[in-house]
C-alpha positions in Angstrom: -1.7 0.0 -14.7 -1.3 -1.6 -11.2 -4.8 -1.7 -10.6 -5.2 0.1 -7.3 -8.3 0.4 -6.2 -7.3 3.7 -3.8 -3.8 4.4 -4.1 -1.5 6.4 -1.4 1.2 7.6 -2.5 4.1 9.1 -1.0 7.7 10.2 -1.7 9.6 8.1 0.1 11.4 10.4 2.0 11.5 9.8 5.4 9.2 13.3 5.4 5.8 11.4 4.1 5.1 14.2 1.7 1.7 12.8 0.9 1.5 12.8 -3.8 -2.1 10.5 -4.2 -4.5 10.3 -1.2 -7.5 7.9 -1.1 -8.9 10.5 1.3 -11.8 12.4 -0.9 -10.7 15.3 -1.8 -7.1 15.2 0.6 -4.7 15.6 -2.4 -7.3 16.9 -5.2 -4.7 20.8 -5.1 -1.9 18.2 -6.3 -3.8 17.0 -9.9 -2.8 19.4 -11.8 0.8 19.6 -10.8 3.7 18.3 -12.0 5.9 15.9 -10.6 9.4 18.9 -10.5 6.7 20.6 -8.8 7.9 18.3 -5.8 11.5 18.0 -6.2 10.6 14.2 -7.6 13.6 14.2 -10.7 15.6 11.1 -11.9 16.3 8.5 -8.6 13.7 9.6 -6.6 11.8 6.9 -5.4 7.8 7.5 -4.4 5.8 4.3 -2.7 2.5 3.4 -3.6 0.6 1.5 -1.2 -3.3 0.1 -1.3 -4.9 -0.3 1.6 -8.7 -2.2 0.3 -5.7 -4.5 -1.2 -3.2 -5.0 1.3 -0.7 -4.0 -1.3 2.0 -2.2 -1.9 5.1 -1.1 -4.4 7.7 0.6 -4.6 8.5 3.0 -7.3 11.6 4.1 -8.8 11.1 7.0 -11.1 14.0 7.2 -13.9 14.2 10.2 -16.3 14.6 9.4 -20.2 14.8 10.8 -23.0 14.6 8.1 -25.3 10.5 8.1 -25.2 8.6 7.4 -28.5 7.0 10.4 -30.2 3.9 11.5 -27.9 5.0 9.1 -24.8 4.9 10.9 -21.5 5.9 7.7 -19.9 6.4 4.2 -19.5 6.7 1.6 -17.0 9.1 -1.2 -16.7 9.7 -3.7 -14.3 7.6 -6.6 -12.5 4.1 -6.9 -12.0 2.7 -8.6 -10.3 1.0 -11.7 -12.3 -2.2 -11.0 -10.5 -3.0 -8.3 -8.6 -5.7 -8.1 -5.6 -6.9 -8.7 -2.2 -4.4 -11.8 -0.8 -6.8 -14.9 -0.6 -7.4 -15.5 3.0 -6.4 -18.0 5.0 -8.0 -21.1 6.2 -9.8 -20.5 10.0 -10.1 -23.9 11.0 -8.2 -23.4 14.2 -9.1 -25.8 17.5 -10.6 -22.9 19.5 -11.1 -24.0 22.9 -13.3 -22.0 25.7 -14.3 -18.5 23.6 -10.5 -18.9 22.9 -7.6 -19.4 20.3 -5.1 -18.9 22.8 -5.7 -22.0 24.3 -6.4 -21.3 27.8 -8.1 -23.8 30.2 -11.5 -23.3 32.4 -10.3 -22.8 35.4 -10.9 -25.3 38.0 -10.0 -23.1 41.6 -12.2 -23.7 44.7 -10.8 -20.8 46.2 -12.7 -17.3 47.3 -13.3 -15.0 44.9 -13.5 -11.5 45.7 
């Protein structure tokens, strides 16, 4: 639904419990587990981060008994119109002396050690 390429998902509780890792094999043991096995219930927040796309979102888990038949979950809320890498910023900056920090060449004639 959110077109994430390599997501990392953790419980947003300050403990850093990772549910899904973009590192291959790191969280495969979690694949068969239910959210309730991790203490996730109505009101729990998850943080999903896709480093490759510079894209992070917070997910609020809400329990509902009103889902249609054979529907396990529903995503509700505002989703970005365009998901993907942010456009790169223009790189045309005035660079002098091989640096962009504004440093000028040294004019010192003193002894160097």
